[in-house]
MOPAC internal coordinates of N, CA, C and O (Angstrom, degrees):
PM7 1SCF
backbone

  N    0.0000 0     0.00 0     0.00 0    0    0    0
  C    1.4458 1     0.00 0     0.00 0    1    0    0
  C    1.5309 1   108.68 1     0.00 0    2    1    0
  O    1.2310 1   120.51 1   -50.10 1    3    2    1
  N    1.3188 1   116.63 1   129.90 1    3    2    1
  C    1.4501 1   121.94 1  -179.21 1    5    3    2
  C    1.5171 1   110.47 1   -96.95 1    6    5    3
  O    1.2310 1   120.34 1   -46.01 1    7    6    5
  N    1.3158 1   116.95 1   133.99 1    7    6    5
  C    1.4624 1   120.12 1   176.83 1    9    7    6
  C    1.5218 1   109.85 1   -67.09 1   10    9    7
  O    1.2310 1   121.48 1   -13.39 1   11   10    9
  N    1.3242 1   114.77 1   166.61 1   11   10    9
  C    1.4532 1   122.05 1  -179.28 1   13   11   10
  C    1.5225 1   107.75 1  -138.93 1   14   13   11
  O    1.2310 1   120.17 1   -31.85 1   15   14   13
  N    1.3277 1   117.28 1   148.15 1   15   14   13
  C    1.4639 1   121.68 1  -175.55 1   17   15   14
  C    1.5232 1   109.99 1  -131.24 1   18   17   15
  O    1.2310 1   120.64 1   -47.15 1   19   18   17
  N    1.3255 1   116.38 1   132.85 1   19   18   17
  C    1.4612 1   121.94 1   167.90 1   21   19   18
  C    1.5145 1   107.13 1   -98.28 1   22   21   19
  O    1.2310 1   120.13 1   -45.57 1   23   22   21
  N    1.3350 1   117.35 1   134.43 1   23   22   21
  C    1.4528 1   121.66 1   178.10 1   25   23   22
  C    1.5194 1   110.69 1  -118.14 1   26   25   23
  O    1.2310 1   121.05 1   -33.25 1   27   26   25
  N    1.3240 1   115.60 1   146.75 1   27   26   25
  C    1.4663 1   122.25 1  -178.42 1   29   27   26
  C    1.5274 1   109.28 1  -135.96 1   30   29   27
  O    1.2310 1   120.33 1   -41.41 1   31   30   29
  N    1.3138 1   116.98 1   138.59 1   31   30   29
  C    1.4596 1   123.02 1   175.09 1   33   31   30
  C    1.5244 1   106.45 1  -137.12 1   34   33   31
  O    1.2310 1   120.92 1   -54.17 1   35   34   33
  N    1.3513 1   115.84 1   125.83 1   35   34   33
  C    1.4535 1   117.91 1  -178.85 1   37   35   34
  C    1.5239 1   111.14 1  -154.22 1   38   37   35
  O    1.2310 1   121.16 1   -31.40 1   39   38   37
  N    1.3260 1   115.38 1   148.60 1   39   38   37
  C    1.4586 1   120.23 1   172.12 1   41   39   38
  C    1.5242 1   109.37 1   -91.48 1   42   41   39
  O    1.2310 1   121.31 1   -30.61 1   43   42   41
  N    1.3111 1   115.09 1   149.39 1   43   42   41
  C    1.4657 1   119.96 1   177.70 1   45   43   42
  C    1.5277 1   108.45 1  -145.99 1   46   45   43
  O    1.2310 1   120.74 1   -37.49 1   47   46   45
  N    1.3063 1   116.19 1   142.51 1   47   46   45
  C    1.4662 1   120.41 1   177.68 1   49   47   46
  C    1.5239 1   108.95 1   -58.56 1   50   49   47
  O    1.2310 1   120.50 1   -46.64 1   51   50   49
  N    1.3114 1   116.65 1   133.36 1   51   50   49
  C    1.4663 1   121.35 1  -177.62 1   53   51   50
  C    1.5245 1   111.53 1   -56.26 1   54   53   51
  O    1.2310 1   120.10 1   144.45 1   55   54   53
  N    1.3202 1   117.42 1   -35.55 1   55   54   53
  C    1.4658 1   119.27 1  -178.87 1   57   55   54
  C    1.5312 1   113.06 1   -77.13 1   58   57   55
  O    1.2310 1   119.71 1   177.97 1   59   58   57
  N    1.3309 1   118.16 1    -2.03 1   59   58   57
  C    1.4696 1   122.38 1   176.79 1   61   59   58
  C    1.5317 1   111.32 1  -106.45 1   62   61   59
  O    1.2310 1   120.26 1  -175.07 1   63   62   61
  N    1.3337 1   117.10 1     4.93 1   63   62   61
  C    1.4584 1   120.66 1  -175.41 1   65   63   62
  C    1.5272 1   112.67 1   -61.76 1   66   65   63
  O    1.2310 1   119.85 1   140.49 1   67   66   65
  N    1.3070 1   117.90 1   -39.51 1   67   66   65
  C    1.4748 1   120.11 1  -179.80 1   69   67   66
  C    1.5293 1   110.62 1   -66.73 1   70   69   67
  O    1.2310 1   120.25 1   141.03 1   71   70   69
  N    1.3364 1   117.13 1   -38.97 1   71   70   69
  C    1.4703 1   120.59 1   175.43 1   73   71   70
  C    1.5245 1   110.51 1   -63.08 1   74   73   71
  O    1.2310 1   121.00 1   138.03 1   75   74   73
  N    1.3246 1   115.70 1   -41.97 1   75   74   73
  C    1.4641 1   120.08 1   178.90 1   77   75   74
  C    1.5282 1   110.75 1   -63.64 1   78   77   75
  O    1.2310 1   120.21 1   139.23 1   79   78   77
  N    1.3255 1   117.20 1   -40.77 1   79   78   77
  C    1.4579 1   120.78 1   179.59 1   81   79   78
  C    1.5247 1   110.79 1   -60.17 1   82   81   79
  O    1.2310 1   119.86 1   139.27 1   83   82   81
  N    1.3181 1   117.88 1   -40.73 1   83   82   81
  C    1.4699 1   121.11 1   177.57 1   85   83   82
  C    1.5284 1   110.56 1   -62.11 1   86   85   83
  O    1.2310 1   120.60 1   135.13 1   87   86   85
  N    1.3262 1   116.46 1   -44.87 1   87   86   85
  C    1.4564 1   120.73 1   178.52 1   89   87   86
  C    1.5330 1   110.71 1   -63.93 1   90   89   87
  O    1.2310 1   120.27 1   135.65 1   91   90   89
  N    1.3261 1   117.10 1   -44.35 1   91   90   89
  C    1.4625 1   121.46 1  -178.84 1   93   91   90
  C    1.5240 1   112.15 1   -65.48 1   94   93   91
  O    1.2310 1   120.20 1   144.51 1   95   94   93
  N    1.3125 1   117.22 1   -35.49 1   95   94   93
  C    1.4637 1   121.34 1   177.47 1   97   95   94
  C    1.5281 1   110.08 1   -63.95 1   98   97   95
  O    1.2310 1   120.81 1   136.87 1   99   98   97
  N    1.3185 1   116.06 1   -43.13 1   99   98   97
  C    1.4632 1   120.31 1   177.12 1  101   99   98
  C    1.5344 1   110.07 1   -67.10 1  102  101   99
  O    1.2310 1   120.43 1   137.34 1  103  102  101
  N    1.3200 1   116.78 1   -42.66 1  103  102  101
  C    1.4634 1   120.77 1   179.86 1  105  103  102
  C    1.5305 1   111.05 1   -60.88 1  106  105  103
  O    1.2310 1   120.20 1   139.70 1  107  106  105
  N    1.3222 1   117.21 1   -40.30 1  107  106  105
  C    1.4688 1   120.66 1   178.97 1  109  107  106
  C    1.5213 1   110.31 1   -58.69 1  110  109  107
  O    1.2310 1   120.70 1   135.30 1  111  110  109
  N    1.3164 1   116.26 1   -44.70 1  111  110  109
  C    1.4706 1   120.87 1   179.06 1  113  111  110
  C    1.5278 1   110.55 1   -60.96 1  114  113  111
  O    1.2310 1   120.45 1   136.33 1  115  114  113
  N    1.3201 1   116.74 1   -43.67 1  115  114  113
  C    1.4640 1   121.56 1  -178.86 1  117  115  114
  C    1.5258 1   110.57 1   -64.29 1  118  117  115
  O    1.2310 1   120.19 1   131.07 1  119  118  117
  N    1.3238 1   117.25 1   -48.93 1  119  118  117
  C    1.4657 1   120.87 1  -178.95 1  121  119  118
  C    1.5343 1   110.98 1   -60.12 1  122  121  119
  O    1.2310 1   120.29 1   133.67 1  123  122  121
  N    1.3219 1   117.06 1   -46.33 1  123  122  121
  C    1.4629 1   120.99 1  -179.36 1  125  123  122
  C    1.5303 1   110.07 1   -64.98 1  126  125  123
  O    1.2310 1   119.92 1   137.78 1  127  126  125
  N    1.3240 1   117.76 1   -42.22 1  127  126  125
  C    1.4635 1   121.29 1   178.54 1  129  127  126
  C    1.5326 1   111.68 1   -58.53 1  130  129  127
  O    1.2310 1   120.54 1   147.07 1  131  130  129
  N    1.3227 1   116.57 1   -32.93 1  131  130  129
  C    1.4655 1   120.17 1  -177.48 1  133  131  130
  C    1.5263 1   113.46 1   -91.20 1  134  133  131
  O    1.2310 1   119.58 1   179.35 1  135  134  133
  N    1.3460 1   118.40 1    -0.65 1  135  134  133
  C    1.4659 1   118.55 1   172.61 1  137  135  134
  C    1.5104 1   117.69 1   124.03 1  138  137  135
  O    1.2310 1   119.39 1   179.16 1  139  138  137
  N    1.3388 1   118.76 1    -0.84 1  139  138  137
  C    1.4659 1   119.12 1   176.13 1  141  139  138
  C    1.5298 1   109.22 1   -67.64 1  142  141  139
  O    1.2310 1   120.87 1   -31.73 1  143  142  141
  N    1.3237 1   115.94 1   148.27 1  143  142  141
  C    1.4688 1   121.40 1   178.95 1  145  143  142
  C    1.5199 1   112.42 1   -84.50 1  146  145  143
  O    1.2310 1   120.65 1   145.77 1  147  146  145
  N    1.3296 1   116.36 1   -34.23 1  147  146  145
  C    1.4744 1   121.25 1  -178.09 1  149  147  146
  C    1.5193 1   108.82 1  -152.83 1  150  149  147
  O    1.2310 1   121.36 1   -29.12 1  151  150  149
  N    1.3314 1   115.00 1   150.88 1  151  150  149
  C    1.4613 1   121.78 1  -179.55 1  153  151  150
  C    1.5216 1   107.05 1  -141.28 1  154  153  151
  O    1.2310 1   120.19 1   -59.38 1  155  154  153
  N    1.3093 1   117.25 1   120.62 1  155  154  153
  C    1.4677 1   122.40 1  -179.15 1  157  155  154
  C    1.5168 1   110.28 1  -124.78 1  158  157  155
  O    1.2310 1   120.68 1   -44.80 1  159  158  157
  N    1.3229 1   116.31 1   135.20 1  159  158  157
  C    1.4675 1   123.34 1   170.42 1  161  159  158
  C    1.5235 1   105.67 1  -127.38 1  162  161  159
  O    1.2310 1   120.28 1   -56.22 1  163  162  161
  N    1.3238 1   117.07 1   123.78 1  163  162  161
  C    1.4536 1   120.56 1  -179.31 1  165  163  162
  C    1.5262 1   109.77 1  -127.39 1  166  165  163
  O    1.2310 1   120.92 1   -28.15 1  167  166  165
  N    1.3288 1   115.84 1   151.85 1  167  166  165
  C    1.4605 1   121.04 1   178.76 1  169  167  166
  C    1.5275 1   107.89 1  -114.12 1  170  169  167
  O    1.2310 1   120.83 1   -44.26 1  171  170  169
  N    1.3191 1   116.02 1   135.74 1  171  170  169
  C    1.4558 1   121.26 1  -176.35 1  173  171  170
  C    1.5188 1   112.78 1   -56.80 1  174  173  171
  O    1.2310 1   121.38 1   -41.29 1  175  174  173
  N    1.3301 1   114.96 1   138.71 1  175  174  173
  C    1.4565 1   121.61 1  -179.36 1  177  175  174
  C    1.5287 1   111.15 1  -130.21 1  178  177  175
  O    1.2310 1   120.13 1   136.86 1  179  178  177
  N    1.3070 1   117.36 1   -43.14 1  179  178  177
  C    1.4643 1   123.11 1  -177.25 1  181  179  178
  C    1.5234 1   106.95 1  -129.19 1  182  181  179
  O    1.2310 1   120.42 1   -94.70 1  183  182  181
  N    1.3223 1   116.80 1    85.30 1  183  182  181
  C    1.4620 1   120.81 1  -169.15 1  185  183  182
  C    1.5261 1   114.80 1  -113.17 1  186  185  183
  O    1.2310 1   119.54 1  -178.82 1  187  186  185
  N    1.2956 1   118.48 1     1.18 1  187  186  185
  C    1.4611 1   120.04 1  -173.19 1  189  187  186
  C    1.5182 1   112.33 1  -108.31 1  190  189  187
  O    1.2310 1   120.61 1  -110.44 1  191  190  189
  N    1.3259 1   116.44 1    69.56 1  191  190  189
  C    1.4637 1   120.22 1   175.12 1  193  191  190
  C    1.5165 1   110.41 1   -70.45 1  194  193  191
  O    1.2310 1   120.58 1   -38.27 1  195  194  193
  N    1.3171 1   116.49 1   141.73 1  195  194  193
  C    1.4657 1   119.77 1  -177.15 1  197  195  194
  C    1.5258 1   112.93 1   -76.59 1  198  197  195
  O    1.2310 1   120.10 1   149.43 1  199  198  197
  N    1.2997 1   117.41 1   -30.57 1  199  198  197
  C    1.4633 1   119.85 1  -174.93 1  201  199  198
  C    1.5171 1   112.84 1  -114.86 1  202  201  199
  O    1.2310 1   120.54 1  -165.80 1  203  202  201
  N    1.3437 1   116.58 1    14.20 1  203  202  201
  C    1.4576 1   120.53 1   179.48 1  205  203  202
  C    1.5236 1   109.62 1  -131.63 1  206  205  203
  O    1.2310 1   121.24 1   -15.43 1  207  206  205
  N    1.2963 1   115.23 1   164.57 1  207  206  205
  C    1.4694 1   120.72 1   177.68 1  209  207  206
  C    1.5264 1   108.18 1   -74.82 1  210  209  207
  O    1.2310 1   119.75 1   -49.13 1  211  210  209
  N    1.2845 1   118.08 1   130.87 1  211  210  209
  C    1.4543 1   123.75 1  -177.32 1  213  211  210
  C    1.5291 1   111.23 1   -72.55 1  214  213  211
  O    1.2310 1   120.86 1   -38.44 1  215  214  213
  N    1.3307 1   115.97 1   141.56 1  215  214  213
  C    1.4600 1   120.54 1   172.93 1  217  215  214
  C    1.5247 1   110.28 1   -61.48 1  218  217  215
  O    1.2310 1   119.93 1   150.00 1  219  218  217
  N    1.3340 1   117.75 1   -30.00 1  219  218  217
  C    1.4643 1   120.42 1   177.87 1  221  219  218
  C    1.5289 1   110.03 1   -61.00 1  222  221  219
  O    1.2310 1   120.92 1   137.54 1  223  222  221
  N    1.3184 1   115.84 1   -42.46 1  223  222  221
  C    1.4621 1   120.22 1   178.71 1  225  223  222
  C    1.5269 1   109.96 1   -68.40 1  226  225  223
  O    1.2310 1   120.12 1   135.04 1  227  226  225
  N    1.3195 1   117.38 1   -44.96 1  227  226  225
  C    1.4686 1   121.24 1   179.78 1  229  227  226
  C    1.5218 1   111.62 1   -59.89 1  230  229  227
  O    1.2310 1   120.27 1   142.86 1  231  230  229
  N    1.3158 1   117.08 1   -37.14 1  231  230  229
  C    1.4691 1   121.51 1  -179.76 1  233  231  230
  C    1.5215 1   112.00 1   -87.63 1  234  233  231
  O    1.2310 1   120.17 1   175.46 1  235  234  233
  N    1.3418 1   117.28 1    -4.54 1  235  234  233
  C    1.4620 1   122.45 1  -176.99 1  237  235  234
  C    1.5277 1   110.83 1    55.65 1  238  237  235
  O    1.2310 1   121.04 1  -137.15 1  239  238  237
  N    1.3426 1   115.61 1    42.85 1  239  238  237
  C    1.4656 1   121.76 1  -178.41 1  241  239  238
  C    1.5227 1   110.92 1   -77.69 1  242  241  239
  O    1.2310 1   121.26 1   -44.08 1  243  242  241
  N    1.3088 1   115.19 1   135.92 1  243  242  241
  C    1.4549 1   121.55 1   176.39 1  245  243  242
  C    1.5200 1   111.26 1   -83.92 1  246  245  243
  O    1.2310 1   120.29 1    -1.44 1  247  246  245
  N    1.3332 1   117.05 1   178.56 1  247  246  245
  C    1.4705 1   120.96 1  -175.58 1  249  247  246
  C    1.5267 1   114.45 1   -64.12 1  250  249  247
  O    1.2310 1   119.46 1   153.40 1  251  250  249
  N    1.3176 1   118.64 1   -26.60 1  251  250  249
  C    1.4704 1   121.36 1   179.79 1  253  251  250
  C    1.5275 1   112.18 1  -106.00 1  254  253  251
  O    1.2310 1   121.24 1  -155.83 1  255  254  253
  N    1.3415 1   115.23 1    24.17 1  255  254  253
  C    1.4587 1   120.00 1  -179.07 1  257  255  254
  C    1.5292 1   110.61 1  -119.43 1  258  257  255
  O    1.2310 1   121.57 1   -27.08 1  259  258  257
  N    1.3250 1   114.61 1   152.92 1  259  258  257
  C    1.4633 1   121.79 1   173.56 1  261  259  258
  C    1.5289 1   107.50 1  -112.61 1  262  261  259
  O    1.2310 1   121.00 1   -16.54 1  263  262  261
  N    1.3159 1   115.69 1   163.46 1  263  262  261
  C    1.4572 1   121.45 1  -178.06 1  265  263  262
  C    1.5266 1   109.49 1  -107.29 1  266  265  263
  O    1.2310 1   121.26 1   -48.70 1  267  266  265
  N    1.3134 1   115.19 1   131.30 1  267  266  265
  C    1.4582 1   122.28 1   174.33 1  269  267  266
  C    1.5260 1   107.97 1  -104.94 1  270  269  267
  O    1.2310 1   120.89 1   -49.42 1  271  270  269
  N    1.3166 1   115.89 1   130.58 1  271  270  269
  C    1.4624 1   123.50 1   175.00 1  273  271  270
  C    1.5237 1   105.42 1  -122.44 1  274  273  271
  O    1.2310 1   120.41 1   -61.19 1  275  274  273
  N    1.3200 1   116.83 1   118.81 1  275  274  273
  C    1.4585 1   120.48 1  -173.75 1  277  275  274
  C    1.5202 1   110.00 1  -135.40 1  278  277  275
  O    1.2310 1   121.58 1   -23.70 1  279  278  277
  N    1.3433 1   114.58 1   156.30 1  279  278  277
  C    1.4574 1   119.26 1   175.71 1  281  279  278
  C    1.5224 1   109.86 1  -153.82 1  282  281  279
  O    1.2310 1   122.16 1   -25.79 1  283  282  281
  N    1.3236 1   113.46 1   154.21 1  283  282  281
  C    1.4584 1   122.32 1   178.61 1  285  283  282
  C    1.5247 1   106.66 1  -128.93 1  286  285  283
  O    1.2310 1   120.54 1   -46.29 1  287  286  285
  N    1.3304 1   116.57 1   133.71 1  287  286  285
  C    1.4627 1   121.55 1  -179.31 1  289  287  286
  C    1.5257 1   109.09 1  -109.21 1  290  289  287
  O    1.2310 1   121.42 1   -43.79 1  291  290  289
  N    1.3265 1   114.90 1   136.21 1  291  290  289
  C    1.4620 1   122.59 1  -179.82 1  293  291  290
  C    1.5370 1   109.35 1  -125.10 1  294  293  291
  O    1.2310 1   120.34 1   -18.87 1  295  294  293
  N    1.3314 1   116.96 1   161.13 1  295  294  293
  C    1.4627 1   119.49 1   176.98 1  297  295  294
  C    1.5378 1   113.14 1   -65.97 1  298  297  295
  O    1.2310 1   120.25 1   150.58 1  299  298  297
  N    1.3481 1   117.13 1   -29.42 1  299  298  297
  C    1.4669 1   121.06 1  -177.33 1  301  299  298
  C    1.5247 1   109.75 1  -163.26 1  302  301  299
  O    1.2310 1   120.56 1   -10.42 1  303  302  301
  N    1.3137 1   116.54 1   169.58 1  303  302  301
  C    1.4696 1   121.37 1   175.60 1  305  303  302
  C    1.5290 1   110.02 1   -63.74 1  306  305  303
  O    1.2310 1   120.47 1   141.23 1  307  306  305
  N    1.3202 1   116.71 1   -38.77 1  307  306  305
  C    1.4555 1   120.44 1  -179.88 1  309  307  306
  C    1.5328 1   111.37 1   -62.52 1  310  309  307
  O    1.2310 1   120.80 1   136.96 1  311  310  309
  N    1.3252 1   116.08 1   -43.04 1  311  310  309
  C    1.4656 1   120.16 1   177.61 1  313  311  310
  C    1.5296 1   109.33 1   -65.63 1  314  313  311
  O    1.2310 1   120.58 1   139.11 1  315  314  313
  N    1.3163 1   116.50 1   -40.89 1  315  314  313
  C    1.4746 1   119.86 1   178.53 1  317  315  314
  C    1.5152 1   111.26 1   -57.51 1  318  317  315
  O    1.2310 1   120.46 1   134.24 1  319  318  317
  N    1.3276 1   116.72 1   -45.76 1  319  318  317
  C    1.4606 1   119.56 1  -178.92 1  321  319  318
  C    1.5293 1   110.78 1   -62.40 1  322  321  319
  O    1.2310 1   120.30 1   139.19 1  323  322  321
  N    1.3168 1   117.04 1   -40.81 1  323  322  321
  C    1.4617 1   121.49 1   178.60 1  325  323  322
  C    1.5324 1   110.83 1   -66.87 1  326  325  323
  O    1.2310 1   120.65 1   135.38 1  327  326  325
  N    1.3406 1   116.36 1   -44.62 1  327  326  325
  C    1.4678 1   121.08 1  -179.78 1  329  327  326
  C    1.5281 1   110.56 1   -63.03 1  330  329  327
  O    1.2310 1   120.42 1   133.86 1  331  330  329
  N    1.3218 1   116.79 1   -46.14 1  331  330  329
  C    1.4715 1   119.58 1  -178.84 1  333  331  330
  C    1.5281 1   111.16 1   -60.50 1  334  333  331
  O    1.2310 1   120.11 1   139.00 1  335  334  333
  N    1.3299 1   117.40 1   -41.00 1  335  334  333
  C    1.4613 1   120.23 1   178.63 1  337  335  334
  C    1.5302 1   110.18 1   -62.63 1  338  337  335
  O    1.2310 1   120.38 1   136.98 1  339  338  337
  N    1.3242 1   116.88 1   -43.02 1  339  338  337
  C    1.4692 1   120.99 1   179.61 1  341  339  338
  C    1.5218 1   111.24 1   -67.07 1  342  341  339
  O    1.2310 1   120.20 1   139.53 1  343  342  341
  N    1.3264 1   117.22 1   -40.47 1  343  342  341
  C    1.4663 1   121.49 1   179.98 1  345  343  342
  C    1.5255 1   110.51 1   -62.66 1  346  345  343
  O    1.2310 1   120.39 1   136.82 1  347  346  345
  N    1.3184 1   116.86 1   -43.18 1  347  346  345
  C    1.4626 1   120.70 1  -178.64 1  349  347  346
  C    1.5326 1   111.97 1   -64.02 1  350  349  347
  O    1.2310 1   119.88 1   155.99 1  351  350  349
  N    1.3185 1   117.83 1   -24.01 1  351  350  349
  C    1.4623 1   122.20 1   178.92 1  353  351  350
  C    1.5281 1   113.17 1   -95.96 1  354  353  351
  O    1.2310 1   120.02 1   172.15 1  355  354  353
  N    1.3222 1   117.58 1    -7.85 1  355  354  353
  C    1.4623 1   121.22 1  -174.33 1  357  355  354
  C    1.5327 1   110.38 1   -71.38 1  358  357  355
  O    1.2310 1   119.86 1   -56.77 1  359  358  357
  N    1.3286 1   117.88 1   123.23 1  359  358  357
  C    1.4738 1   120.77 1  -177.52 1  361  359  358
  C    1.5257 1   113.65 1   -66.65 1  362  361  359
  O    1.2310 1   119.62 1   160.47 1  363  362  361
  N    1.3167 1   118.32 1   -19.53 1  363  362  361
  C    1.4696 1   119.88 1  -179.67 1  365  363  362
  C    1.5219 1   111.92 1   -63.15 1  366  365  363
  O    1.2310 1   120.04 1   152.38 1  367  366  365
  N    1.3160 1   117.53 1   -27.62 1  367  366  365
  C    1.4625 1   119.75 1   179.41 1  369  367  366
  C    1.5228 1   112.98 1   -87.64 1  370  369  367
  O    1.2310 1   120.46 1   174.36 1  371  370  369
  N    1.3015 1   116.73 1    -5.64 1  371  370  369
  C    1.4727 1   120.73 1   178.35 1  373  371  370
  C    1.5120 1   112.25 1   -96.57 1  374  373  371
  O    1.2310 1   120.44 1   175.57 1  375  374  373
  N    1.3234 1   116.77 1    -4.43 1  375  374  373
  C    1.4649 1   120.47 1  -177.69 1  377  375  374
  C    1.5242 1   112.08 1   -63.41 1  378  377  375
  O    1.2310 1   120.43 1   146.03 1  379  378  377
  N    1.3226 1   116.79 1   -33.97 1  379  378  377
  C    1.4710 1   121.16 1   176.67 1  381  379  378
  C    1.5210 1   107.64 1  -100.67 1  382  381  379
  O    1.2310 1   120.50 1   -78.73 1  383  382  381
  N    1.3122 1   116.65 1   101.27 1  383  382  381
  C    1.4584 1   120.48 1  -176.41 1  385  383  382
  C    1.5226 1   111.72 1   -66.50 1  386  385  383
  O    1.2310 1   120.10 1   145.80 1  387  386  385
  N    1.3216 1   117.42 1   -34.20 1  387  386  385
  C    1.4623 1   121.01 1  -177.38 1  389  387  386
  C    1.5240 1   111.10 1   -96.43 1  390  389  387
  O    1.2310 1   120.75 1   -58.61 1  391  390  389
  N    1.3171 1   116.17 1   121.39 1  391  390  389
  C    1.4623 1   121.25 1   178.37 1  393  391  390
  C    1.5339 1   109.10 1   -80.16 1  394  393  391
  O    1.2310 1   119.72 1   -37.76 1  395  394  393
  N    1.3323 1   118.14 1   142.24 1  395  394  393
  C    1.4675 1   120.51 1  -179.93 1  397  395  394
  C    1.5350 1   113.39 1   -82.14 1  398  397  395
  O    1.2310 1   120.48 1  -167.50 1  399  398  397
  N    1.3282 1   116.70 1    12.50 1  399  398  397
  C    1.4629 1   121.34 1   177.91 1  401  399  398
  C    1.5230 1   108.48 1  -150.55 1  402  401  399
  O    1.2310 1   120.68 1   -12.37 1  403  402  401
  N    1.3203 1   116.31 1   167.63 1  403  402  401
  C    1.4585 1   123.07 1  -179.41 1  405  403  402
  C    1.5316 1   108.74 1   -90.98 1  406  405  403
  O    1.2310 1   120.53 1   -71.61 1  407  406  405
  N    1.3305 1   116.59 1   108.39 1  407  406  405
  C    1.4692 1   122.04 1  -178.11 1  409  407  406
  C    1.5327 1   111.81 1   -56.81 1  410  409  407
  O    1.2310 1   119.83 1   149.03 1  411  410  409
  N    1.3202 1   117.93 1   -30.97 1  411  410  409
  C    1.4649 1   120.92 1  -178.20 1  413  411  410
  C    1.5225 1   112.12 1   -69.72 1  414  413  411
  O    1.2310 1   120.09 1   164.27 1  415  414  413
  N    1.3420 1   117.44 1   -15.73 1  415  414  413
  C    1.4691 1   120.97 1   179.53 1  417  415  414
  C    1.5294 1   111.54 1   -97.31 1  418  417  415
  O    1.2310 1   120.18 1   177.81 1  419  418  417
  N    1.3223 1   117.26 1    -2.19 1  419  418  417
  C    1.4569 1   121.25 1  -179.91 1  421  419  418
  C    1.5288 1   109.93 1   -84.68 1  422  421  419
  O    1.2310 1   121.21 1   -45.06 1  423  422  421
  N    1.3335 1   115.29 1   134.94 1  423  422  421
  C    1.4663 1   120.65 1   172.13 1  425  423  422
  C    1.5206 1   107.54 1   -98.13 1  426  425  423
  O    1.2310 1   120.35 1   -43.21 1  427  426  425
  N    1.3283 1   116.93 1   136.79 1  427  426  425
  C    1.4637 1   121.95 1  -179.33 1  429  427  426
  C    1.5249 1   108.65 1  -141.50 1  430  429  427
  O    1.2310 1   120.87 1   -37.19 1  431  430  429
  N    1.3075 1   115.93 1   142.81 1  431  430  429
  C    1.4516 1   119.85 1   174.96 1  433  431  430
  C    1.5107 1   111.06 1  -160.84 1  434  433  431
  O    1.2310 1   121.03 1   -23.56 1  435  434  433
  N    1.3252 1   115.64 1   156.44 1  435  434  433
  C    1.4552 1   122.35 1   175.15 1  437  435  434
  C    1.5196 1   109.43 1   -99.12 1  438  437  435
  O    1.2310 1   120.98 1   -38.31 1  439  438  437
  N    1.3271 1   115.72 1   141.69 1  439  438  437
  C    1.4647 1   120.74 1  -173.64 1  441  439  438
  C    1.5221 1   111.86 1  -132.32 1  442  441  439
  O    1.2310 1   121.24 1   -42.75 1  443  442  441
  N    1.3344 1   115.24 1   137.25 1  443  442  441
  C    1.4584 1   121.40 1   171.22 1  445  443  442
  C    1.5293 1   107.02 1   -91.40 1  446  445  443
  O    1.2310 1   120.00 1   -47.16 1  447  446  445
  N    1.3171 1   117.61 1   132.84 1  447  446  445
  C    1.4682 1   119.69 1   179.68 1  449  447  446
  C    1.5312 1   111.65 1   -60.85 1  450  449  447
  O    1.2310 1   121.27 1   -38.22 1  451  450  449
  N    1.3065 1   115.18 1   141.78 1  451  450  449
  C    1.4550 1   122.17 1   175.52 1  453  451  450
  C    1.5245 1   110.06 1  -105.72 1  454  453  451
  O    1.2310 1   120.99 1   132.05 1  455  454  453
  N    1.3338 1   115.72 1   -47.95 1  455  454  453
  C    1.4644 1   122.34 1   176.09 1  457  455  454
  C    1.5289 1   106.86 1  -137.89 1  458  457  455
  O    1.2310 1   120.26 1   -47.88 1  459  458  457
  N    1.3171 1   117.10 1   132.12 1  459  458  457
  C    1.4598 1   121.98 1   176.80 1  461  459  458
  C    1.5119 1   107.65 1  -130.24 1  462  461  459
  O    1.2310 1   120.17 1   -55.95 1  463  462  461
  N    1.3066 1   117.28 1   124.05 1  463  462  461
  C    1.4758 1   122.23 1   176.34 1  465  463  462
  C    1.5105 1   107.53 1  -131.99 1  466  465  463
  O    1.2310 1   120.55 1   -52.52 1  467  466  465
  N    1.2959 1   116.56 1   127.48 1  467  466  465
  C    1.4599 1   121.25 1   179.80 1  469  467  466
  C    1.5121 1   109.54 1  -134.04 1  470  469  467
  O    1.2310 1   120.80 1   -38.97 1  471  470  469
  N    1.2885 1   116.07 1   141.03 1  471  470  469
  C    1.4604 1   120.82 1   176.01 1  473  471  470
  C    1.5261 1   107.90 1   -76.87 1  474  473  471
  O    1.2310 1   120.62 1   -48.68 1  475  474  473
  N    1.2751 1   116.42 1   131.32 1  475  474  473
  C    1.4858 1   121.12 1  -178.44 1  477  475  474
  C    1.4881 1   110.34 1   -93.66 1  478  477  475
  O    1.2310 1   120.10 1   180.00 1  479  478  477

């Protein structure tokens, strides 16, 4: 069975980061409860490579925005599809009606692993 990964890239206003963290903490619990193996939310820290395309540019982040790079790991694509359906119906994520970011500016995609190396 091959694992599967959902990836997310989004800009968020720096002054909304604490609100986003609360939402992401709840989301992590929901995803794990429904079967995800791992849930990561990270905030950009070192994004200005000289010879590479910046995550700020990829996320179309403005001067007062930070970049969130997140991913969720599942046992398989089939489990991912089941988990995502359950997550979308979970009432815990509907408690906050107002999102602290613009969903239309978020990039999301599902990925099949190409190379996986982990320290045991």
